[in-house]
Legacy VTK file of the C-alpha trace (Angstrom):
# vtk DataFile Version 3.0
C-alpha trace
ASCII
DATASET POLYDATA
POINTS 79 float
-71.538 -33.914 112.876
-68.430 -34.731 110.893
-65.351 -36.164 112.490
-63.573 -32.855 111.906
-66.345 -30.860 113.557
-66.425 -33.304 116.548
-62.517 -32.996 116.809
-62.625 -29.111 116.851
-65.474 -29.162 119.432
-63.313 -31.428 121.728
-60.436 -28.940 121.243
-62.526 -25.894 122.476
-62.000 -26.510 126.224
-58.067 -26.398 125.633
-58.462 -23.256 123.644
-60.310 -21.574 126.498
-57.663 -22.797 128.983
-54.873 -21.392 126.751
-56.136 -17.869 127.280
-54.752 -17.887 130.739
-52.193 -20.797 130.822
-48.490 -19.684 130.762
-45.162 -21.520 131.266
-45.536 -24.975 132.921
-49.349 -24.613 132.813
-49.199 -24.096 129.031
-46.738 -27.048 128.584
-49.281 -29.290 130.676
-52.089 -28.014 128.459
-50.383 -29.231 125.267
-49.701 -32.618 126.951
-53.322 -32.888 127.951
-54.500 -31.745 124.538
-52.380 -34.204 122.531
-53.437 -37.096 124.845
-57.116 -36.236 124.666
-59.369 -38.780 123.019
-60.988 -37.538 119.822
-58.882 -34.448 119.327
-57.172 -34.626 116.105
-56.926 -30.899 114.989
-54.396 -28.776 116.749
-53.714 -25.854 114.561
-55.832 -23.292 116.502
-54.052 -24.188 119.705
-50.630 -24.132 118.097
-51.413 -20.483 116.939
-52.230 -19.152 120.333
-49.772 -16.638 121.722
-49.405 -18.360 125.084
-48.545 -21.563 123.518
-46.077 -19.919 121.131
-44.364 -18.390 124.170
-43.249 -21.993 125.091
-40.472 -21.562 122.485
-38.744 -19.022 124.794
-38.208 -21.440 127.601
-35.698 -24.327 126.943
-37.667 -26.485 129.486
-41.073 -25.822 127.855
-39.966 -25.678 124.077
-40.141 -29.520 123.713
-43.989 -29.219 124.260
-44.302 -26.661 121.556
-42.363 -29.001 119.246
-44.617 -31.872 120.268
-47.652 -29.845 119.245
-46.096 -28.980 115.957
-45.558 -32.638 115.364
-49.213 -33.374 116.075
-50.288 -30.409 113.899
-48.037 -30.747 110.957
-45.758 -33.672 111.312
-45.641 -37.157 109.824
-44.813 -40.530 111.252
-41.448 -40.078 109.618
-40.863 -36.835 111.572
-41.775 -38.663 114.708
-39.330 -41.604 114.255
LINES 1 80
79 0 1 2 3 4 5 6 7 8 9 10 11 12 13 14 15 16 17 18 19 20 21 22 23 24 25 26 27 28 29 30 31 32 33 34 35 36 37 38 39 40 41 42 43 44 45 46 47 48 49 50 51 52 53 54 55 56 57 58 59 60 61 62 63 64 65 66 67 68 69 70 71 72 73 74 75 76 77 78
């Protein structure tokens, strides 16, 4: 199994939880996914409608931005 396949497989539980997570639960899900060992691919999670809804709440929007950074950002974006 390649590193990419392994990372995608480790993301699967988070994708399943995203189906029912909304608001604070979705924000916590993003936090847990980005901190999970071996998870390096986040695009599928980012595309999930419940995760995209985080943009509508100023308190939770930073978690969506964090996930965007992990998905498409660079070190320069982080600094």
